[in-house]
BAGU-257740 format. One line per field, with one value per residue (C-alpha): residue number from 1; x, y, z. Coordinates in nm, 3 decimals, decimal comma. Layout:
BAGU-257740
i: NUM:...
x: X:...
y: Y:...
z: Z:...
//
This chain:
BAGU-257740
i: 1:2:3:4:5:6:7:8:9:10:11:12:13:14:15:16:17:18:19:20:21:22:23:24:25:26:27:28:29:30:31:32:33:34:35:36:37:38:39:40:41:42:43:44:45:46:47:48:49:50:51:52:53:54:55:56:57:58:59:60:61:62:63:64:65:66:67:68:69:70:71:72:73:74:75:76:77:78:79:80:81:82:83:84:85:86:87:88:89:90:91:92:93:94:95:96:97:98:99:100:101:102:103:104:105:106:107:108:109:110:111:112:113:114:115:116:117:118:119:120:121:122:123:124:125:126:127:128:129:130:131:132:133:134:135:136:137:138:139:140:141:142:143:144:145:146:147:148:149:150:151:152:153:154:155:156:157:158:159:160:161:162:163:164:165:166:167:168:169:170:171:172:173:174:175:176:177:178:179:180:181:182:183:184:185:186:187:188:189:190:191:192:193:194:195:196:197:198:199:200:201:202:203:204:205:206:207:208:209:210:211:212:213:214:215:216:217:218:219:220:221:222:223:224:225:226:227:228:229:230:231:232:233:234:235:236:237:238:239:240:241:242:243:244:245:246:247:248:249:250:251:252:253:254:255:256:257:258:259:260:261:262:263:264:265:266:267:268:269:270:271:272:273:274:275:276:277:278:279:280:281:282:283:284:285:286:287:288:289:290:291:292:293:294:295:296:297:298:299:300:301:302:303:304:305:306:307:308:309:310:311:312:313:314:315:316:317:318:319:320:321:322:323:324:325:326:327:328:329:330:331:332:333:334:335:336:337:338:339:340:341:342:343:344:345:346:347:348:349:350:351:352:353:354:355:356:357:358:359:360:361:362:363:364:365:366:367:368:369:370:371:372:373:374:375:376:377:378:379:380:381:382:383:384:385:386:387:388:389:390:391:392:393:394:395:396:397:398:399:400:401:402:403:404:405:406:407:408:409:410:411:412:413:414:415:416:417:418:419:420:421:422:423:424:425:426:427:428:429:430:431:432:433:434:435:436:437:438:439:440:441:442:443:444:445:446:447:448:449:450:451:452:453:454:455:456:457:458:459:460:461:462:463:464:465:466:467:468:469:470:471:472:473:474:475:476:477:478:479:480:481:482:483:484:485:486:487:488:489:490:491:492:493:494:495:496:497:498:499:500:501:502:503:504:505:506:507:508:509:510:511:512:513:514:515:516:517:518:519:520:521:522:523:524:525:526:527:528:529:530:531:532:533:534:535:536:537:538:539:540:541:542:543:544:545:546:547:548:549:550:551:552:553:554:555:556:557:558:559:560:561:562:563:564:565:566:567:568:569:570:571:572:573:574:575:576:577:578:579:580:581:582:583:584:585:586:587:588:589:590:591:592:593:594:595:596:597:598:599:600:601:602:603:604:605:606:607:608:609:610:611:612:613:614:615:616:617:618:619:620:621:622:623:624:625:626:627:628:629:630:631:632:633:634:635:636:637:638:639:640:641:642:643:644:645:646:647:648:649:650:651:652:653:654:655:656:657:658:659:660:661:662:663:664:665:666:667:668:669:670:671:672:673:674:675:676:677:678:679:680:681:682:683:684:685:686:687:688:689:690:691:692:693:694:695:696:697:698:699:700:701:702:703:704:705:706:707:708:709:710:711:712:713:714:715:716:717:718:719:720:721:722:723:724:725:726:727:728:729:730:731:732:733:734:735:736:737:738
x: 2,491:2,561:2,455:2,497:2,852:2,867:2,645:2,302:2,418:2,693:2,468:2,216:2,485:2,582:2,265:1,975:1,698:1,775:1,501:1,459:1,287:1,199:1,413:1,219:1,154:1,110:1,354:1,515:1,285:0,979:0,813:0,959:0,952:1,094:0,773:0,471:0,389:0,054:0,088:-0,036:0,074:0,298:0,159:-0,206:-0,460:-0,663:-0,351:-0,455:-0,386:-0,083:0,121:0,500:0,693:1,047:1,343:1,681:1,583:1,482:1,108:1,109:0,741:0,390:0,061:-0,288:-0,430:-0,814:-0,934:-0,859:-1,205:-1,145:-0,943:-1,018:-0,704:-0,719:-0,404:-0,339:-0,024:0,180:0,060:0,168:0,502:0,572:0,796:1,065:1,191:1,313:1,598:1,669:2,028:1,976:1,903:2,130:2,312:2,507:2,509:2,657:2,823:2,862:3,198:3,240:3,374:3,325:2,955:2,857:3,083:3,034:3,071:3,033:2,706:2,899:3,065:2,724:2,526:2,820:2,805:2,424:2,389:2,697:2,515:2,163:2,346:2,549:2,260:2,019:2,286:2,373:2,021:1,757:1,596:1,318:1,589:1,620:1,290:1,169:0,980:0,817:0,590:0,294:0,393:0,532:0,340:0,149:0,438:0,677:0,456:0,383:0,765:0,852:0,612:0,757:1,119:1,068:0,907:1,088:1,450:1,493:1,287:1,144:0,802:0,887:0,765:0,536:0,475:0,379:0,021:0,013:0,002:-0,264:-0,539:-0,536:-0,832:-1,047:-0,933:-1,021:-1,341:-1,426:-1,336:-1,524:-1,847:-1,821:-1,556:-1,371:-1,165:-1,238:-1,447:-1,782:-1,835:-1,615:-1,643:-1,872:-2,163:-2,111:-2,259:-2,609:-2,597:-2,844:-2,651:-2,285:-2,115:-1,717:-1,580:-1,210:-1,118:-0,954:-1,037:-0,988:-0,619:-0,509:-0,736:-0,809:-0,933:-1,180:-1,360:-1,461:-1,718:-1,877:-1,910:-2,095:-2,322:-2,361:-2,463:-2,725:-2,870:-2,680:-2,667:-2,304:-2,218:-1,873:-1,722:-1,402:-1,260:-1,158:-1,335:-1,150:-1,217:-1,482:-1,686:-1,720:-1,985:-2,128:-2,502:-2,381:-2,052:-1,991:-1,667:-1,607:-1,379:-1,073:-1,131:-1,483:-1,597:-1,782:-1,993:-2,124:-2,190:-2,346:-2,569:-2,680:-2,753:-2,974:-3,164:-3,210:-3,348:-3,577:-3,722:-3,756:-3,543:-3,428:-3,443:-3,598:-3,592:-3,226:-3,156:-3,379:-3,252:-2,896:-2,738:-2,662:-2,571:-2,823:-2,980:-2,636:-2,530:-2,817:-2,812:-2,462:-2,597:-2,927:-2,811:-2,648:-2,898:-2,843:-2,767:-2,504:-2,342:-2,344:-2,161:-1,917:-1,831:-1,884:-2,106:-2,430:-2,738:-2,911:-2,641:-2,632:-3,013:-2,994:-2,714:-2,918:-3,214:-3,064:-2,881:-3,185:-3,439:-3,208:-3,285:-2,935:-2,609:-2,227:-2,014:-1,647:-1,371:-1,006:-0,751:-0,931:-1,121:-0,868:-0,561:-0,691:-0,672:-1,016:-0,980:-1,151:-1,434:-1,470:-1,483:-1,737:-1,943:-1,954:-2,055:-2,343:-2,508:-2,472:-2,595:-2,898:-3,034:-2,964:-2,785:-2,503:-2,487:-2,719:-2,650:-2,549:-2,538:-2,207:-1,935:-1,567:-1,233:-1,017:-0,673:-0,393:-0,087:-0,035:-0,095:-0,230:-0,524:-0,339:-0,034:-0,253:-0,364:-0,083:0,125:0,377:0,159:0,294:-0,054:-0,117:-0,059:-0,145:-0,529:-0,566:-0,525:-0,461:-0,098:-0,245:-0,518:-0,379:-0,587:-0,441:-0,071:-0,091:-0,226:0,059:0,310:0,214:0,233:0,571:0,703:0,801:0,708:0,431:0,620:0,877:0,628:0,682:0,377:0,220:0,474:0,503:0,358:0,572:0,545:0,599:0,910:1,062:0,962:1,135:1,452:1,447:1,371:1,701:1,488:1,529:1,920:1,875:1,653:1,611:1,356:1,210:0,987:0,956:1,083:0,991:1,208:0,951:0,632:0,608:0,498:0,726:1,014:1,257:1,190:1,238:1,570:1,703:1,579:1,792:2,097:2,058:2,063:2,358:2,290:2,066:2,031:1,786:1,657:1,567:1,591:1,677:1,870:1,569:1,607:1,589:1,843:2,088:2,114:2,199:2,509:2,427:2,204:2,114:2,005:1,673:1,415:1,131:0,777:0,835:1,135:0,977:0,656:0,383:0,044:-0,125:-0,473:-0,646:-0,883:-1,173:-1,046:-0,916:-0,622:-0,415:-0,103:0,216:0,443:0,821:0,894:1,275:1,549:1,712:2,007:2,373:2,438:2,095:1,891:1,537:1,380:1,265:1,643:1,778:1,538:1,583:1,974:1,957:1,704:1,976:2,248:2,057:2,041:1,678:1,743:1,516:1,192:1,255:1,271:1,089:1,172:0,987:0,731:0,436:0,580:0,551:0,192:0,105:0,228:0,033:-0,289:-0,229:-0,143:-0,468:-0,699:-0,987:-0,880:-1,092:-0,870:-0,908:-0,689:-0,697:-0,889:-0,681:-0,406:-0,180:-0,380:-0,698:-0,583:-0,452:-0,752:-1,014:-0,803:-0,835:-1,016:-1,186:-1,134:-1,258:-1,221:-1,205:-1,211:-1,045:-1,395:-1,511:-1,563:-1,430:-1,661:-1,712:-1,979:-1,960:-2,245:-2,515:-2,613:-2,643:-2,384:-2,130:-1,797:-1,854:-1,876:-2,264:-2,284:-2,437:-2,321:-2,241:-2,339:-2,067:-2,129:-1,876:-1,940:-1,751:-1,432:-1,179:-0,863:-0,548:-0,444:-0,665:-0,598:-0,525:-0,398:-0,038:-0,114:-0,467:-0,473:-0,568:-0,320:-0,421:-0,233:-0,278:-0,165:-0,123:-0,210:0,153:0,316:0,299:0,358:0,703:0,792:1,104:0,987:0,775:1,036:1,270:1,043:1,087:0,728:0,572:0,790:0,704:0,340:0,367:0,722:0,686:0,456:0,253:0,044:-0,305:-0,487:-0,835:-0,828:-0,986:-0,719:-0,447:-0,588:-0,591:-0,208:-0,123:-0,012:0,039:0,016:0,338:0,498:0,681:0,516:0,690:0,441:0,511:0,381:0,482:0,727:0,898:0,850:0,902:0,873:0,635:0,497:0,131:-0,116:-0,427:-0,740:-1,124:-1,134:-1,053:-1,206:-1,123:-1,000:-0,783:-0,463:-0,330:0,007:0,082:0,335:0,551:0,857:1,164:1,400:1,303:0,983:0,847:0,494:0,569:0,831:0,474:0,247:0,202:0,272:-0,070:-0,202:-0,553:-0,576:-0,691:-0,538:-0,225:-0,238:-0,111:-0,308:-0,168:-0,511:-0,530:-0,276:-0,260:-0,016:0,096:0,160:0,439:0,469:0,838:0,778:0,924:0,776:0,894:1,086:0,885:0,806:0,996:1,292:1,219:1,455:1,185:1,195:1,566:1,499:1,771
y: 2,154:1,995:1,688:1,338:1,267:0,948:0,761:0,643:0,278:0,322:0,484:0,194:-0,054:0,097:0,199:0,033:-0,016:-0,396:-0,636:-0,798:-1,136:-1,313:-1,630:-1,925:-2,057:-1,707:-1,499:-1,659:-1,574:-1,575:-1,830:-1,733:-1,342:-1,140:-0,894:-0,869:-0,482:-0,395:-0,078:0,023:-0,036:0,258:0,273:0,409:0,639:0,323:0,268:-0,107:-0,240:-0,486:-0,697:-0,676:-0,967:-0,854:-1,048:-0,902:-0,566:-0,672:-0,709:-1,077:-1,098:-0,982:-1,134:-0,998:-0,776:-0,917:-0,667:-0,356:-0,220:-0,095:-0,382:-0,661:-0,837:-0,778:-0,666:-0,597:-0,724:-0,403:-0,464:-0,816:-0,739:-0,396:-0,548:-0,654:-0,288:-0,316:-0,573:-0,435:-0,431:-0,071:0,079:0,400:0,332:0,646:1,011:1,013:1,325:1,362:1,332:1,422:1,136:0,877:0,901:0,915:0,852:0,801:1,121:1,156:1,303:1,590:1,690:1,639:1,856:2,124:2,131:2,145:2,431:2,635:2,621:2,709:3,001:3,093:3,085:3,282:3,530:3,588:3,557:3,611:3,373:3,262:3,137:2,801:2,599:2,279:1,998:1,724:1,425:1,287:0,931:1,124:1,091:1,365:1,454:1,474:1,664:1,916:1,941:2,011:2,301:2,445:2,399:2,542:2,855:2,899:2,737:2,770:3,094:3,031:3,065:2,834:2,501:2,253:1,889:1,592:1,595:1,875:1,589:1,418:1,570:1,949:1,960:1,780:1,970:2,297:2,174:2,048:2,356:2,577:2,350:2,263:2,489:2,155:1,920:1,551:1,260:1,302:0,935:0,641:0,372:0,124:0,360:0,216:-0,109:0,013:0,287:0,215:0,375:0,425:0,648:0,587:0,873:0,850:0,588:0,246:0,119:-0,270:-0,191:0,137:0,083:-0,300:-0,316:-0,044:-0,273:-0,502:-0,224:-0,182:-0,551:-0,571:-0,306:-0,481:-0,788:-0,610:-0,489:-0,147:-0,018:0,091:0,354:0,380:0,679:0,603:0,627:0,266:-0,038:-0,082:-0,411:-0,259:-0,132:-0,484:-0,551:-0,206:-0,129:0,178:0,230:0,584:0,586:0,953:1,116:1,274:1,609:1,614:1,518:1,843:1,836:1,487:1,621:1,918:1,725:1,500:1,802:1,950:1,627:1,613:1,953:1,899:1,585:1,728:1,477:1,736:1,743:2,109:2,104:2,053:2,300:2,570:2,544:2,422:2,546:2,854:2,920:2,659:2,904:3,024:2,655:2,536:2,862:2,736:2,394:2,507:2,428:2,088:1,859:1,490:1,524:1,793:1,576:1,262:1,479:1,626:1,330:1,059:0,861:0,749:0,984:0,671:0,582:0,926:0,935:0,589:0,711:1,041:0,846:0,600:0,844:1,076:0,810:0,657:0,685:0,633:0,679:0,749:0,937:0,849:0,998:1,015:1,144:1,062:1,374:1,576:1,559:1,833:2,195:2,210:1,944:2,190:2,225:1,854:1,798:2,064:1,889:1,583:1,773:1,941:1,625:1,529:1,860:1,860:1,513:1,620:1,295:1,400:1,411:1,098:0,742:0,556:0,884:1,017:1,183:1,104:1,183:0,896:0,985:0,830:0,857:0,695:1,011:1,211:1,331:1,421:1,543:1,800:1,932:2,037:2,276:2,166:2,285:2,632:2,811:2,637:2,640:2,360:2,262:2,336:2,716:2,987:3,126:3,453:3,504:3,742:3,550:3,240:3,349:3,529:3,189:2,970:3,218:3,239:2,836:2,851:3,117:3,358:3,706:3,706:3,940:3,671:3,410:3,373:3,430:3,194:3,030:2,852:2,539:2,207:2,275:2,642:2,566:2,407:2,700:2,946:2,759:2,793:3,143:3,172:3,282:2,955:2,832:2,565:2,273:2,043:1,735:1,458:1,175:1,339:1,181:1,462:1,366:1,055:1,221:1,562:1,625:1,711:1,556:1,657:2,016:1,894:1,735:2,043:2,239:2,017:2,058:2,450:2,423:2,539:2,303:2,040:1,799:1,500:1,307:0,954:0,582:0,492:0,679:0,764:0,918:1,269:1,206:1,113:1,477:1,572:1,702:1,555:1,271:1,212:0,873:0,883:0,637:0,397:0,434:0,170:0,309:0,599:0,648:0,869:0,909:0,895:0,998:0,731:0,850:0,824:1,093:0,824:0,931:0,601:0,493:0,406:0,192:0,175:-0,180:-0,154:0,114:0,244:0,027:0,114:0,484:0,595:0,815:0,909:1,177:1,364:1,367:1,503:1,788:1,854:1,860:2,096:2,327:2,331:2,425:2,690:2,861:2,773:2,492:2,647:2,628:2,255:2,102:1,758:1,444:1,216:1,195:1,230:1,555:1,671:1,540:1,716:2,027:1,962:1,920:2,258:2,421:2,256:2,378:2,574:2,506:2,314:1,998:2,015:1,732:1,893:1,614:1,316:1,173:0,859:0,674:0,767:0,662:0,310:0,255:0,310:0,177:0,533:0,854:1,042:1,428:1,682:1,577:1,929:1,801:1,534:1,392:1,438:1,078:1,199:1,244:0,935:1,122:1,462:1,722:1,535:1,850:2,029:2,303:2,330:2,516:2,786:3,156:3,133:2,782:2,638:2,393:2,580:2,481:2,617:2,669:2,421:2,496:2,283:2,400:2,260:2,077:2,248:2,050:1,927:1,667:1,802:1,681:1,645:1,491:1,311:1,074:1,127:1,015:0,951:0,824:0,628:0,352:-0,027:-0,281:-0,364:-0,035:0,286:0,647:0,700:0,326:0,440:0,150:-0,072:-0,124:-0,254:-0,536:-0,841:-1,013:-0,673:-0,605:-0,949:-0,890:-0,581:-0,558:-0,249:0,003:-0,093:0,135:0,014:0,067:-0,042:-0,294:-0,072:0,209:-0,029:-0,184:0,165:0,212:-0,162:-0,216:-0,570:-0,715:-0,619:-0,432:-0,136:0,198:0,552:0,776:1,150:1,464:1,832:1,769:1,435:1,074:0,725:0,385:0,140:-0,215:-0,234:-0,392:-0,429:-0,435:-0,373:-0,212:0,150:0,405:0,378:0,740:0,710:0,522:0,464:0,450:0,389:0,643:0,458:0,428:0,634:0,744:0,634:0,427:0,717:0,859:1,188:1,253:1,308:1,494:1,870:2,109:2,292:2,359:2,409:2,779:2,715:2,390:2,396:2,044:1,942:1,793:1,443:1,280:1,451:1,553:1,507:1,245:1,064:0,685:0,571:0,193:0,073:-0,251:-0,465:-0,678:-0,635:-0,891:-1,105:-0,870:-1,108:-0,976:-0,636:-0,404:-0,109:-0,101:0,052:0,229:0,481
z: -0,835:-1,164:-1,343:-1,168:-1,019:-1,226:-1,454:-1,336:-1,391:-1,156:-0,898:-0,927:-0,898:-0,562:-0,423:-0,638:-0,678:-0,627:-0,561:-0,224:-0,178:0,160:0,213:0,091:0,440:0,590:0,792:1,103:1,412:1,187:1,408:1,740:1,742:2,017:1,990:1,800:1,731:1,632:1,407:1,048:0,701:0,566:0,227:0,123:0,315:0,415:0,696:0,755:1,077:1,076:1,333:1,266:1,398:1,534:1,579:1,727:1,614:1,249:1,121:1,004:0,899:0,961:1,105:1,033:1,304:1,281:1,546:1,367:1,249:0,932:0,743:1,006:0,893:0,524:0,343:-0,041:-0,195:-0,092:0,269:0,270:0,137:0,314:0,581:0,311:0,311:0,653:0,583:0,238:0,099:-0,045:0,296:0,354:0,682:0,716:0,559:0,196:0,005:-0,345:-0,504:-0,867:-1,065:-0,782:-0,695:-0,332:-0,037:0,327:0,552:0,907:1,074:1,192:0,867:0,709:0,912:0,925:0,512:0,542:0,773:0,612:0,283:0,425:0,577:0,263:0,014:0,253:0,328:-0,032:-0,190:0,087:0,327:0,074:-0,190:0,019:-0,021:0,145:-0,002:0,216:0,194:0,378:0,424:0,723:1,063:1,187:1,437:1,161:0,926:1,220:1,288:0,918:0,903:1,220:1,130:0,770:0,916:1,249:1,180:0,813:0,806:0,454:0,306:0,041:0,193:0,018:0,018:-0,221:-0,118:-0,364:-0,610:-0,444:-0,222:-0,255:-0,496:-0,276:0,024:-0,160:-0,266:0,085:0,243:-0,015:0,042:0,410:0,553:0,666:0,471:0,585:0,461:0,593:0,727:0,837:0,583:0,780:0,663:0,322:0,414:0,412:0,124:-0,147:-0,393:-0,433:-0,689:-0,741:-0,934:-1,056:-0,795:-0,892:-0,564:-0,639:-0,736:-0,538:-0,213:-0,232:0,134:0,092:-0,181:0,112:0,228:-0,096:-0,158:0,161:0,033:-0,296:-0,100:0,066:-0,278:-0,327:-0,675:-0,804:-1,034:-1,160:-1,339:-1,497:-1,875:-1,814:-1,722:-1,399:-1,185:-0,978:-1,308:-1,440:-1,200:-1,176:-1,243:-1,450:-1,595:-1,728:-1,924:-1,932:-2,160:-1,980:-1,878:-1,932:-1,560:-1,469:-1,790:-1,643:-1,299:-1,430:-1,669:-1,364:-1,160:-1,408:-1,443:-1,067:-1,071:-1,409:-1,227:-0,890:-0,708:-0,461:-0,093:-0,088:0,295:0,335:0,030:0,165:0,538:0,543:0,223:0,008:-0,360:-0,489:-0,767:-0,903:-0,919:-1,102:-1,328:-1,444:-1,575:-1,712:-2,075:-1,970:-2,134:-2,174:-2,551:-2,488:-2,212:-2,443:-2,703:-2,461:-2,235:-2,501:-2,262:-2,396:-2,276:-2,160:-1,907:-1,791:-1,726:-1,557:-1,313:-1,242:-1,168:-0,942:-0,745:-0,730:-0,622:-0,334:0,023:0,146:-0,062:-0,059:-0,313:-0,329:-0,529:-0,590:-0,816:-1,141:-1,102:-0,902:-1,117:-1,340:-1,426:-1,304:-1,028:-0,767:-0,996:-1,048:-0,678:-0,635:-0,910:-0,706:-0,386:-0,557:-0,638:-0,272:-0,132:-0,383:-0,249:0,121:0,191:0,442:0,788:0,871:0,891:0,557:0,363:0,304:0,077:0,091:-0,079:-0,073:0,048:-0,161:0,064:0,398:0,593:0,331:0,542:0,864:0,669:0,489:0,830:1,037:0,828:0,570:0,285:0,164:0,275:0,581:0,967:1,210:1,260:0,898:0,952:0,690:0,722:0,554:0,848:1,111:1,395:1,295:1,265:1,598:1,762:1,625:1,702:2,057:2,058:1,890:2,104:1,816:1,719:1,475:1,225:1,198:1,073:0,689:0,463:0,195:-0,030:-0,364:-0,421:-0,531:-0,921:-0,868:-0,671:-0,960:-1,187:-0,941:-0,940:-1,325:-1,262:-1,038:-0,741:-0,551:-0,497:-0,225:-0,159:0,121:0,084:0,312:0,169:-0,176:-0,508:-0,738:-1,039:-1,077:-0,938:-1,059:-1,428:-1,720:-1,524:-1,789:-1,679:-1,303:-1,374:-1,508:-1,221:-0,978:-1,197:-1,137:-0,754:-0,575:-0,299:-0,230:0,084:0,099:0,402:0,315:0,395:0,021:-0,266:-0,472:-0,818:-0,683:-0,424:-0,708:-0,738:-0,392:-0,256:0,099:0,166:0,536:0,613:0,773:0,895:0,789:0,937:1,180:1,323:1,509:1,720:1,587:1,471:1,128:1,028:0,787:0,499:0,706:0,952:1,208:1,419:1,466:1,636:1,456:1,685:1,680:1,600:1,562:1,580:1,239:1,112:1,123:1,165:1,018:1,240:1,292:1,068:1,382:1,526:1,207:1,199:1,569:1,506:1,205:1,399:1,697:1,458:1,277:1,624:1,715:1,982:2,243:2,006:1,953:2,312:2,278:2,470:2,234:1,940:2,212:2,307:1,960:1,938:2,253:2,115:1,787:1,975:2,128:1,789:1,647:1,920:1,781:1,418:1,193:1,222:1,583:1,770:2,111:2,281:2,121:2,318:2,248:2,549:2,398:2,048:2,188:2,392:2,108:1,819:1,676:1,744:1,480:1,446:1,537:1,898:2,082:2,448:2,675:2,738:2,378:2,201:1,853:1,528:1,301:1,109:1,029:0,991:1,183:1,367:1,010:1,140:0,879:0,929:0,675:0,801:0,753:0,903:0,607:0,336:0,005:-0,342:-0,599:-0,945:-1,162:-1,520:-1,775:-1,912:-2,140:-1,996:-2,043:-2,331:-2,616:-2,880:-3,256:-3,579:-3,473:-3,121:-3,170:-2,886:-2,508:-2,278:-1,893:-1,597:-1,291:-1,059:-1,043:-0,761:-0,662:-0,687:-0,481:-0,581:-0,721:-0,631:-0,417:-0,164:-0,406:-0,692:-0,439:-0,334:-0,556:-0,560:-0,615:-0,916:-1,039:-1,018:-1,251:-1,388:-1,612:-1,733:-2,027:-2,277:-2,256:-2,570:-2,732:-3,004:-3,247:-3,184:-3,213:-3,532:-3,672:-3,607:-3,687:-3,332:-3,197:-2,852:-2,668:-2,989:-2,865:-2,925:-2,910:-2,714:-2,754:-2,618:-2,644:-2,351:-2,420:-2,526:-2,409:-2,559:-2,384:-2,485:-2,590:-2,386:-2,608:-2,385:-2,439:-2,098:-2,206:-2,420:-2,801:-2,815:-2,496:-2,369:-2,028:-1,891:-1,500:-1,341:-1,097:-1,295:-1,366:-1,635:-1,998:-1,855:-1,669:-1,771:-1,615:-1,906:-2,095:-1,870:-1,868:-1,565:-1,616:-1,278:-1,118:-1,043:-0,710:-0,560:-0,789:-0,868:-1,198:-1,469:-1,477:-1,607:-1,937:-2,220:-2,597:-2,753:-3,057:-3,122:-3,327:-3,334:-3,377:-3,547:-3,275:-2,986:-2,657:-2,464:-2,214:-1,908:-1,698:-1,840:-1,799:-1,550:-1,565:-1,184:-1,224:-1,569:-1,662
//
């Protein structure tokens, strides 16, 4: 592997991103489709129901699916435009190979497969099995997530498999397993409607999960109080009863102070604590000195606001706490999650109607994708790959000897570090764009350039795939049958609406062919996606994520089934813990001490400002899909530097002035957006863009010691105004930034 075969500009000219717009009067066949396919949106974890309109094997439009119970026909801007990726000029229609000095050229499937397999064998024979790694993604269906986990361990025979959920849900997952022994939101979202108090922590719901906002508004219409915890006054915070504008990196101090207030004022459910939990005394001992005054000094939040939030939470009869990446993208993300859970357990409001706790899943199948085995430490059913009993059971399901099952491997960012150490020489990726989505991406780029062989499976040539030797043209969500699992824990059906265009193949068929050529065909004999799901059901049986009682028919008949569902006659479990029997070894919910710790990087004289990152409403993750859809780019054409007027005045920064933002890892130039809705000591940049417009040039590779999630939400930066006003955003080409 070397640098790109030709310039980035030439690759973009050939493969995009290019912007796709629907014709003014719509696609032909929009009004008379051949088929209307009930399925789900391919983007966030809400997995909203949608109907795709199909004409002559092309998706030509959509209609709301009013009957689906979560979104009831509502869609966000991304959902409305998602069909435009199907008829996109950038679609990969056949395999391509790197040709030095020319870029990428068409190659036959046979030659692409032969090259891929020969390189896998060469690298593993020379350097060992684990020198070849795999990176996967949780926009894949449950079936493909399961298949990737099995493929990596059985066909590729490597322990070094991980997934882009490492950048999303792992802190929440680790916290949930520590506290409850099971990793899933405790309730379906309809329970929100009757909650008296709702806390939303680190979740810009209105922009990143817009259809979930409906359930919060229903609660507000019934008089619910709303507490929003975020360093920015996000749209949801504008009407909140209490907005806690926490200084990035100090969340656990806030939750600890709120817990101490509940204890000091006896706003506790003693019966629940005494009979159904453990670890309470150790947990409150850890926060015994967390006074409101101390919390104000650490978090930058007025102590009166912290008191008001604690009293609202403590006095409520019903409540719901939701959080997302804002508290999880930290080097102490697991502690932040546990701090939230401690507030829920202290008041005993879980496992009963309208009392819940939920981690909002960011990616399309971020829930199901973190359950069935393409994490470095996991086997299907959310089993532990280091547990002898778990290994034995899955080995039997897969028909292999347990001693041949690889052990725990490296996480996503650790794989990049291992490439730099020359421990990993080869990589296969699917549904992952690490060059945009991982932190410190200049370091990531140099790792890609060190690889001896890289093969990518994808439907667009994303920024990372430009470094590949071989790119195998894969499939969109609507081009295969399958299931996903929504943020609520509801298993739902993904319908095949069309087949892959040109010579492109389904992701499943590509993985099965590679397994065959690697000599493991007998372990991968599936007639269709349902056969894979049926094996997944067996593999999950008895695990904490038990799908055994779920079938395609059951899902279709009920518009989804909530796991756990252990038997064929089980109705599923929309609300967990109603029996107060938790999945921990002692059967109790566990309090966990979560003392405040400093973030991995703090401000100083050289880098005096805190930088935090996040999403915007019209873009999704690394932008591989959304930066190709014209109207979504038009809605938010470029990343901007959000800065408070007082901080802007201090630096003499004007509206839309170009500002160089530098950290210890890199720098980028962004137009300023001066707003009053952010803390005076903090700036914000969204992360969906590549190249010189990438926020992740700046972010650190500091990892949570438990979850190994990077600290995207806190780093120290300096601001250097350039004295030049940026052109209008309508002239920006940031969607294809180099």
